[in-house]
Wavefront OBJ file of the C-alpha trace (Angstrom):
o trace
v -17.910 11.939 -61.528
v -21.317 10.712 -61.169
v -22.065 7.655 -63.230
v -24.917 8.982 -64.987
v -23.057 12.076 -65.956
v -20.116 10.002 -67.359
v -21.800 8.914 -70.659
v -22.536 12.442 -71.531
v -18.896 13.235 -70.686
v -17.685 10.419 -73.180
v -19.914 11.149 -75.791
v -18.743 15.075 -75.786
v -15.182 14.300 -75.962
v -15.129 13.046 -79.615
v -17.392 16.061 -80.486
v -15.016 18.423 -79.007
v -12.092 16.450 -80.850
v -13.951 16.656 -84.128
v -14.559 20.483 -83.799
v -10.814 21.130 -82.927
v -9.932 19.205 -86.277
v -12.608 20.841 -88.265
v -11.386 24.311 -87.135
v -7.732 23.540 -87.514
l 1 2 3 4 5 6 7 8 9 10 11 12 13 14 15 16 17 18 19 20 21 22 23 24
């Protein structure tokens, strides 16, 4: 994975986890 893309990828994971918890 491109290093410039990694921070975005890492920052998106908690958001997806938060949405998953919020909808469940």
